[in-house]
C-alpha positions as CSV (number, residue, x, y, z in Angstrom):
1,M,37.6,-6.7,-0.5
2,G,39.7,-4.4,-1.7
3,G,38.5,-2.3,0.8
4,L,39.2,-5.0,3.8
5,A,42.8,-5.7,2.8
6,T,43.6,-1.6,2.7
7,Q,42.1,-1.9,6.1
8,V,44.0,-4.9,7.2
9,S,47.6,-3.6,5.4
10,R,46.7,-0.1,7.4
11,K,46.5,-2.6,10.5
12,N,49.6,-4.2,10.2
13,V,51.7,-1.0,9.5
14,T,50.2,0.6,13.1
15,Y,51.4,-1.9,14.3
16,K,54.6,-2.0,13.0
17,Q,55.0,1.8,14.1
18,R,54.1,0.6,17.7
19,E,56.8,-2.2,17.7
20,K,59.5,0.5,16.2
21,M,58.0,3.3,19.0
22,V,58.1,0.1,22.0
23,A,61.8,-1.1,21.0
24,E,62.9,3.0,20.8
25,A,61.3,3.6,24.1
26,Q,63.6,0.4,25.3
27,R,66.7,1.5,23.9
28,Q,66.2,5.2,25.5
29,E,66.0,3.7,28.3
30,F,68.8,1.2,28.5
31,L,70.8,4.5,27.6
32,R,69.5,6.1,30.2
33,E,70.4,3.5,32.9
34,D,73.5,3.0,30.8
35,R,74.7,7.1,31.7
36,I,73.3,6.1,35.4
37,K,75.1,3.6,35.8
38,H,78.5,5.1,34.5
39,L,78.0,8.4,36.9
40,N,77.2,6.3,39.5
41,Y,80.1,3.9,38.8
42,E,82.6,6.9,38.7
43,Q,81.0,8.7,41.8
44,Q,82.0,4.6,43.0
45,M,85.6,5.4,42.3
46,A,85.9,8.8,42.7
47,E,84.5,7.1,46.3
48,S,86.6,4.2,46.7
49,L,90.0,6.7,46.4
50,K,88.9,8.9,49.3
51,S,88.6,5.8,51.4
52,E,90.3,2.1,50.7
53,E,87.5,1.3,53.4
54,R,84.7,1.7,51.3
55,V,85.7,-0.2,48.5
56,E,84.0,-4.0,50.0
57,K,81.2,-1.5,51.0
58,K,81.3,-0.2,47.2
59,R,81.7,-3.6,46.0
60,F,78.5,-4.9,47.5
61,L,76.7,-1.9,46.1
62,Q,78.0,-2.3,42.5
63,R,77.1,-6.0,42.8
64,L,73.4,-4.5,43.7
65,Q,73.2,-2.3,41.3
66,N,74.3,-4.4,38.4
67,E,71.4,-7.3,39.6
68,D,69.1,-4.7,39.7
69,Q,70.1,-3.4,35.9
70,E,70.4,-7.3,34.8
71,M,66.7,-7.7,36.7
72,R,65.2,-4.1,34.5
73,M,66.7,-5.8,31.7
74,D,65.0,-8.5,32.0
75,E,62.0,-7.0,32.9
76,A,61.7,-4.8,29.8
77,I,62.5,-7.9,27.4
78,Q,59.6,-9.4,28.7
79,Q,57.0,-6.6,28.1
80,A,59.3,-6.2,24.9
81,E,58.5,-9.4,24.0
82,E,55.0,-10.0,25.8
83,S,53.7,-6.8,23.5
84,R,55.5,-8.8,20.5
85,R,53.1,-11.6,21.1
86,L,50.0,-9.7,22.1
87,N,50.6,-7.8,18.7
88,V,51.4,-10.5,16.7
89,H,48.3,-12.1,18.9
90,Q,46.2,-9.1,17.4
91,L,47.5,-9.6,14.2
92,E,46.4,-13.1,13.6
93,Q,43.1,-12.2,14.9
94,E,42.4,-9.6,13.0
95,E,43.6,-11.6,10.3
96,R,41.1,-14.2,11.0
97,M,38.1,-12.0,10.9
98,A,39.1,-10.4,8.0
99,M,39.2,-14.0,6.0
100,E,35.9,-14.8,7.7
101,L,34.3,-11.2,6.7
102,A,35.6,-11.8,3.3
103,R,34.2,-15.6,3.6
104,I,30.6,-14.2,4.4
105,K,31.1,-11.8,2.1
106,H,31.9,-14.7,-0.8
107,E,29.1,-16.7,0.7
108,Q,26.9,-13.5,0.4
109,L,27.9,-13.1,-3.0
110,K,27.3,-16.9,-3.9
111,D,23.9,-16.9,-1.8
112,D,22.5,-13.5,-4.3
113,K,23.8,-15.0,-7.1
114,I,21.6,-18.2,-6.2
115,R,18.4,-16.5,-4.9
116,Q,19.1,-14.4,-8.7
117,Q,19.4,-17.6,-10.5
118,I,16.0,-19.6,-8.6
119,R,14.5,-16.4,-9.4
120,E,15.2,-15.9,-12.4
121,N,14.0,-19.8,-13.8
122,S,11.4,-20.0,-11.1
123,T,7.8,-20.2,-13.4
124,E,5.9,-19.4,-9.8
125,L,8.1,-16.1,-9.1
126,R,7.8,-15.3,-12.9
127,E,4.0,-16.1,-12.9
128,L,4.1,-13.8,-9.5
129,E,6.1,-10.8,-11.2
130,Q,3.5,-10.7,-14.3
131,K,0.5,-10.5,-11.7
132,L,1.1,-7.9,-10.2
133,N,2.1,-6.0,-13.1
134,A,-1.2,-6.8,-14.7
135,A,-2.4,-5.2,-10.8
136,Y,-0.6,-2.0,-11.6
137,L,-2.1,-2.2,-15.3
138,N,-5.7,-2.5,-13.7
139,R,-4.8,0.0,-10.7
140,E,-3.8,2.4,-13.7
141,R,-6.5,1.4,-16.1
142,A,-9.1,1.9,-12.8
143,A,-7.3,5.7,-12.3
144,Q,-8.4,6.8,-15.8
145,I,-12.1,5.2,-15.2
146,A,-11.7,6.8,-12.0
147,E,-10.7,10.3,-13.5
148,K,-13.0,9.6,-16.2
149,E,-15.5,9.0,-14.2
150,L,-15.1,12.2,-11.7
151,L,-15.1,14.6,-14.7
152,K,-18.6,12.7,-16.2
153,Y,-20.0,13.8,-12.5
154,E,-18.0,17.6,-12.2
155,Q,-20.2,17.3,-15.9
156,T,-23.2,16.4,-14.4
157,K,-23.1,18.7,-11.8
158,E,-22.3,21.4,-13.9
159,D,-25.5,20.5,-16.3
160,L,-27.7,20.1,-13.3
161,E,-26.0,23.2,-11.8
162,T,-26.7,24.8,-15.3
163,V,-30.5,23.6,-15.3
164,R,-31.3,24.6,-11.9
165,K,-30.0,28.2,-12.6
166,M,-33.0,28.1,-15.2
167,Q,-35.0,26.9,-13.2
168,K,-34.5,29.6,-10.7
169,D,-34.2,32.2,-13.6
170,Q,-38.2,31.0,-15.0
171,E,-39.0,30.7,-11.7
172,R,-38.3,34.2,-10.6
173,S,-39.0,35.0,-14.3
174,A,-42.8,33.4,-13.7
175,D,-42.9,35.3,-10.5
176,E,-41.8,38.9,-12.2
177,E,-44.7,37.9,-14.6
178,I,-47.3,37.3,-12.2
179,V,-46.7,40.5,-10.1
180,R,-46.7,42.3,-13.5
181,E,-50.1,40.7,-14.6
182,T,-51.2,40.9,-10.8
183,K,-50.2,44.5,-11.3
184,L,-52.0,45.3,-14.3
185,Y,-55.0,43.2,-13.3
186,Q,-55.3,45.2,-10.6
187,Q,-54.7,48.9,-12.3
188,K,-57.4,47.3,-14.9
189,L,-60.0,46.9,-11.9
190,D,-59.1,50.1,-10.6
191,Y,-60.2,51.2,-14.2
192,Q,-63.4,48.9,-13.6
193,R,-64.3,50.7,-10.4
194,E,-63.4,54.1,-11.6
195,L,-65.9,53.2,-14.9
196,E,-68.6,51.8,-13.1
197,R,-68.4,54.9,-10.9
198,Q,-68.6,57.0,-13.2
199,L,-71.5,55.2,-14.9
200,E,-73.4,55.4,-11.5
201,E,-72.6,59.2,-11.6
202,K,-74.0,58.9,-15.1
203,E,-77.1,57.3,-14.0
204,K,-77.4,59.8,-10.9
205,T,-77.5,62.0,-13.3
206,R,-79.8,61.1,-16.0
207,Q,-82.7,60.0,-12.4
208,G,-82.4,63.3,-11.4
209,A,-83.2,64.8,-14.9
210,Y,-85.9,62.6,-15.0
211,Q,-87.2,63.2,-11.8
212,E,-86.7,66.9,-12.9
213,F,-88.6,66.1,-16.1
214,L,-91.6,64.2,-13.7
215,K,-91.9,67.2,-11.8
216,E,-92.1,69.6,-14.6
217,K,-94.7,67.3,-15.9
218,I,-96.7,67.1,-12.6
219,L,-96.5,70.9,-13.1
220,I,-97.8,70.6,-16.3
221,D,-100.7,68.4,-16.0
222,E,-101.5,70.4,-12.8
223,I,-101.5,73.7,-15.3
224,V,-103.7,71.7,-17.3
225,R,-105.7,71.1,-14.8
226,K,-106.5,74.3,-13.5
227,I,-106.9,75.7,-16.9
228,Y,-109.3,72.8,-17.5
229,E,-111.2,74.1,-14.5
230,E,-110.8,77.8,-14.5
231,D,-111.6,77.8,-18.4
232,Q,-113.9,75.5,-19.4
233,M,-115.8,77.4,-21.7
234,E,-113.0,78.0,-24.1
235,T,-113.2,74.3,-24.6
236,Q,-111.8,75.0,-28.0
237,L,-109.1,76.9,-27.2
238,K,-108.3,74.6,-24.3
239,L,-108.5,71.5,-26.6
240,E,-106.2,73.0,-29.3
241,K,-104.0,73.7,-26.2
242,M,-104.7,70.3,-24.8
243,N,-104.2,68.8,-28.1
244,A,-100.7,71.0,-28.7
245,T,-99.2,70.2,-25.1
246,R,-100.5,66.3,-26.0
247,R,-98.3,66.8,-29.1
248,Y,-95.3,67.7,-27.2
249,I,-96.2,65.6,-24.3
250,E,-96.1,62.5,-26.9
251,E,-93.5,64.2,-28.9
252,F,-91.3,64.6,-25.7
253,K,-92.0,60.8,-24.7
254,D,-90.9,59.9,-28.2
255,Q,-88.2,61.6,-28.0
256,Q,-87.1,60.4,-23.9
257,Q,-87.9,56.2,-25.2
258,T,-85.6,56.9,-28.2
259,W,-82.9,58.8,-25.6
260,R,-83.4,55.5,-23.1
261,C,-83.4,53.2,-25.8
262,V,-80.0,55.1,-27.3
263,E,-78.7,55.1,-23.9
264,Q,-79.7,52.0,-22.9
265,A,-78.1,50.7,-26.5
266,R,-75.0,52.4,-25.2
267,M,-75.0,51.3,-21.6
268,E,-75.2,47.2,-22.9
269,E,-72.5,48.1,-25.1
270,E,-70.3,49.7,-22.1
271,N,-71.1,46.9,-20.1
272,R,-70.3,44.1,-23.4
273,K,-67.5,45.4,-23.6
274,I,-66.6,45.7,-19.4
275,L,-67.8,42.1,-19.9
276,A,-65.4,41.1,-22.9
277,F,-62.5,42.6,-20.9
278,G,-63.3,40.8,-17.7
279,N,-63.5,37.7,-19.7
280,M,-60.3,38.2,-21.7
281,Q,-58.3,39.2,-18.4
282,Q,-59.9,35.6,-16.9
283,R,-59.1,34.0,-19.5
284,R,-55.6,35.4,-19.7
285,E,-55.3,34.9,-15.6
286,E,-56.6,31.2,-16.6
287,D,-53.7,31.0,-19.4
288,R,-51.6,32.3,-16.7
289,M,-52.6,29.9,-14.1
290,A,-53.1,26.9,-16.6
291,E,-49.0,27.7,-17.8
292,V,-48.0,27.9,-13.6
293,R,-49.5,24.7,-12.9
294,E,-48.1,23.6,-16.4
295,R,-44.5,24.9,-15.1
296,E,-45.3,23.2,-11.5
297,Q,-46.8,19.9,-12.8
298,Q,-43.4,19.4,-15.2
299,K,-41.3,20.5,-12.1
300,K,-43.0,17.9,-10.0
301,A,-42.9,15.3,-12.7
302,L,-39.0,16.0,-12.6
303,Q,-38.8,15.7,-9.1
304,E,-40.6,12.5,-9.1
305,K,-39.0,11.0,-11.8
306,L,-35.4,12.6,-9.8
307,A,-37.0,11.0,-6.6
308,E,-38.0,7.4,-8.3
309,Q,-34.5,7.5,-10.4
310,I,-33.1,7.9,-7.0
311,Q,-35.5,5.6,-5.5
312,K,-34.4,3.0,-8.1
313,E,-30.7,3.4,-7.6
314,Q,-30.7,3.2,-4.1
315,Q,-32.8,-0.2,-4.4
316,Q,-30.5,-1.4,-6.7
317,R,-27.4,-0.7,-4.3
318,E,-29.5,-2.1,-2.0
319,E,-30.5,-5.1,-4.0
320,L,-26.3,-5.3,-5.5
321,E,-25.2,-5.0,-1.9
322,Q,-27.8,-8.1,-0.9
323,M,-26.5,-9.6,-3.9
324,R,-22.7,-9.6,-2.8
325,E,-23.9,-10.0,1.0
326,E,-25.2,-13.5,-0.7
327,L,-22.6,-13.9,-3.1
328,Y,-20.0,-13.6,-0.2
329,L,-21.6,-16.2,2.4
330,E,-22.1,-18.7,-0.6
331,E,-18.4,-18.2,-1.6
332,Q,-17.3,-18.3,2.0
333,A,-19.5,-21.6,2.2
334,E,-18.5,-23.2,-1.1
335,E,-14.3,-22.0,-0.3
336,A,-15.1,-23.8,2.9
337,R,-16.8,-26.7,1.0
338,Q,-14.4,-26.8,-1.4
339,K,-11.0,-27.0,1.1
340,D,-13.0,-29.3,2.8
341,I,-12.7,-31.6,-0.5
342,A,-9.7,-30.8,-1.8
343,E,-8.5,-32.1,1.8
344,M,-10.3,-35.0,1.5
345,E,-8.9,-35.7,-2.3
346,K,-5.5,-34.7,-0.9
347,K,-5.5,-37.1,2.3
348,I,-7.2,-39.8,0.0
349,R,-4.4,-38.7,-2.9
350,Q,-1.2,-39.0,-0.5
351,R,-2.6,-42.3,0.8
352,L,-3.3,-44.0,-2.6
353,E,0.1,-42.3,-3.3
354,L,2.2,-44.0,-0.3
355,Q,-0.1,-47.1,-1.1
356,Q,1.5,-46.8,-4.3
357,T,4.5,-46.1,-3.8
358,F,4.2,-49.1,-1.5
359,E,3.6,-51.5,-3.5
360,E,5.8,-50.0,-6.5
361,Q,8.9,-50.0,-4.2
362,M,7.9,-53.8,-3.4
363,A,7.5,-54.8,-6.6
364,F,10.9,-53.3,-7.6
365,K,12.3,-54.5,-4.3
366,Q,10.9,-58.1,-5.3
367,I,12.3,-57.6,-8.9
368,V,15.8,-56.2,-7.9
369,Q,15.7,-59.0,-5.3
370,Q,15.4,-61.7,-7.9
371,A,17.5,-59.7,-10.7
372,A,20.0,-59.7,-8.2
373,K,19.5,-63.4,-7.5
374,E,19.5,-64.5,-10.6
375,E,23.0,-62.2,-11.7
376,E,24.2,-63.8,-8.6
377,E,23.3,-67.3,-9.6
378,A,24.9,-66.3,-13.2
379,F,27.8,-65.1,-11.9
380,V,28.6,-67.9,-9.4
381,Q,28.0,-70.5,-12.0
382,A,30.0,-68.4,-14.5
383,M,32.9,-68.1,-12.2
384,L,32.4,-71.4,-11.2
385,A,33.1,-72.7,-14.8
386,K,35.5,-70.3,-15.3
387,F,37.8,-71.4,-12.0
388,A,37.3,-74.8,-13.6
389,E,38.3,-74.2,-16.7
390,D,41.5,-72.8,-15.7
391,D,42.3,-75.4,-13.2
392,R,41.3,-78.0,-15.5
393,I,39.1,-80.1,-12.3
394,E,38.2,-82.5,-14.3
395,Q,41.9,-83.5,-14.8
396,M,41.5,-83.8,-10.8
397,N,41.3,-86.6,-8.4
398,A,38.1,-86.7,-6.2
399,Q,40.2,-85.2,-3.2
400,K,42.2,-82.1,-4.9
401,R,38.8,-81.6,-6.7
402,R,36.9,-80.9,-4.0
403,M,39.4,-78.7,-2.7
404,K,39.8,-76.5,-5.4
405,Q,35.7,-76.2,-5.6
406,L,36.2,-75.2,-2.3
407,E,38.1,-72.8,-3.3
408,H,36.6,-71.3,-6.0
409,K,33.2,-71.0,-3.9
410,R,35.1,-69.4,-1.5
411,A,37.0,-67.0,-4.3
412,V,33.5,-66.6,-5.5
413,E,31.2,-66.1,-2.5
414,K,34.2,-62.6,-1.8
415,L,33.7,-61.8,-5.1
416,L,29.8,-61.5,-4.3
417,E,30.7,-59.9,-0.5
418,E,32.7,-57.5,-2.8
419,R,29.6,-57.3,-4.7
420,R,27.3,-56.8,-2.4
421,K,29.3,-54.0,-0.5
422,Q,29.8,-52.2,-3.6
423,F,26.1,-52.2,-4.4
424,I,25.7,-51.1,-0.8
425,A,28.2,-48.0,-1.5
426,D,26.3,-47.2,-4.7
427,K,22.9,-47.6,-2.6
428,E,24.3,-45.6,-0.1
429,H,25.9,-42.7,-3.0
430,E,22.7,-42.4,-4.8
431,L,20.9,-42.2,-0.9
432,R,23.0,-39.1,0.1
433,E,22.6,-37.8,-3.4
434,R,18.7,-38.0,-3.4
435,Q,18.9,-36.6,-0.2
436,D,21.5,-33.7,-1.6
437,E,18.7,-33.3,-4.1
438,E,16.1,-33.1,-1.6
439,R,18.0,-29.9,0.5
440,R,19.0,-28.0,-2.6
441,D,14.8,-28.9,-3.7
442,A,13.9,-27.8,0.0
443,F,16.4,-24.8,0.2
444,R,15.0,-23.8,-3.7
445,R,11.9,-23.7,-2.5
446,A,12.3,-22.6,0.5
447,I,14.4,-19.2,-1.1
448,I,11.1,-19.1,-3.9
449,E,8.8,-19.2,-0.8
450,E,10.7,-16.1,1.1
451,E,11.1,-14.0,-2.7
452,R,7.6,-14.5,-3.6
453,Q,6.5,-13.3,0.2
454,K,9.0,-10.0,-0.1
455,L,7.3,-9.1,-3.9
456,L,3.9,-9.1,-1.5
457,K,5.2,-7.3,1.2
458,Q,6.7,-4.7,-1.8
459,H,4.1,-4.7,-3.9
460,A,0.5,-5.9,-2.4
461,T,-0.2,-2.8,0.4
462,Q,0.5,-1.0,-3.0
463,L,-2.7,-2.7,-4.8
464,L,-5.3,-3.3,-2.5
465,G,-8.3,-3.5,-4.0
466,Y,-6.5,-4.7,-7.5
467,L,-4.7,-8.2,-6.7
468,P,-5.6,-10.6,-8.9
469,K,-7.0,-13.9,-7.5
470,G,-4.6,-16.5,-6.6
471,I,-2.2,-14.2,-6.0
472,F,-2.3,-15.4,-2.7
473,K,-1.8,-18.7,-1.6
474,N,-4.0,-19.0,1.6
475,E,-4.7,-17.1,4.6
476,D,-1.4,-17.7,6.0
477,D,-0.1,-15.0,3.4
478,L,-2.1,-12.1,5.3
479,H,-0.1,-12.4,8.4
480,L,2.8,-11.1,6.5
481,F,1.0,-7.8,6.5
482,D,-0.4,-5.9,9.3
483,E,-4.2,-5.8,11.0
484,G,-5.4,-2.7,9.0
485,F,-4.4,-4.2,5.5
486,R,-5.9,-7.8,6.5
487,Q,-9.3,-5.7,7.6
488,D,-9.3,-3.7,4.2
489,F,-8.4,-6.8,2.7
490,Q,-11.2,-9.1,4.3
491,K,-13.8,-6.0,3.5
492,R,-13.0,-6.1,-0.2
493,R,-13.8,-9.7,-0.5
494,A,-17.3,-9.2,-0.2
495,D,-17.7,-7.1,-3.2
496,I,-18.4,-8.9,-6.5
497,S,-16.5,-6.5,-8.7
498,S,-13.4,-6.8,-6.4
499,D,-10.5,-9.4,-7.8
500,D,-8.8,-10.2,-4.6
501,G,-8.6,-13.5,-3.2
502,W,-6.8,-16.8,-3.3
503,D,-7.6,-19.5,-6.1
């Protein structure tokens, strides 16, 4: 308001300066014209001295110049007056504009104060602000829960990664163990083959020695036979020789049998050791394979458990989604049914209220009419009695009494008419007050609705997903927002974990 007054003051100063400049320009113009007039006059006087014949002409020209000068002065005065009038008009217009701006600002301040008072005293707006604050708290709490879930997920992810690393390390160690055991088993197989080859070579050597022995035995038998055939005569000597040979053969056979038993025992011992080594290797291989199978079974069991858990979670999600869909459809049907019931109840209640109001109005009207009638009758009787008492009608004759009674009746009727007019005026005043109250109430409701919509526009887009029930009155509130918000809101209404919606 102070800035507007300063602006108007500056404009007033500017107009005054402009008027001064115009006046100064007019004054300079007048001076210039006076100088021109004076010069012309001197020139005319000089010419008049030179020639008397030109006096009349000079007078005529002087008169024309005077008339022209007067006309120019009149025009300058008119222009100055017009400029002053325009300046005054413009100043008045700017003053009216300043007053209008001040009035608008005053109305705006008044409207702001009224709105502030209504906002502070409105229970509906306070409840809406409380719900919005609760939604902000829900959003903050959900953000904290999401952060905790994220940390938990990251920790679970790290644990799973550690388990996978350990499994890979175990598998790598198991593979290295398998390679090492396979290499050792191959070395043992090579050793066993080499040992069998050596045993075969020894057996071949023993077989060769035995064949040599057999050859020697055959040779000896042949020699004995020849000796027996050649020297049969020397039987005793030959017999002794044969006995000696037999003893030698028997000793040889005994030695050979002993060697065979020892060799057989040695071979059996070696075979037993080889068999025991093979059994030990087989047991180790079986134990290793059993351990591998056990690890594979554990891995398979873990995979099956994880797959079963994933399948179970997927099934739970599908069942939950189906339950949400069914619940959403049931809520839609229930909402439509409740809406129909509420609409029907509203219509019935309105009809009953209208009927009750009409009956109450009629009963009240009858009571008021009866009371007014009784009051009028009592008033008439009281006034008539008062007038009669005042005028002592009983003491008058019949003619005067009738005249006075008529006069009293007219006075009472006049008083009744005045009472009726006052009653009508009072009712009209009550009606105007009721209408004013209804307008104020409608204005208050409009401001509350406007402020409610402002709060929704300001906060609802930031709190989608955390809005409590009842924050929207109906679907018309959704038209305050864009299509994206409406689609997201309708999509979230199907989620049973969401509190978005209206009553």
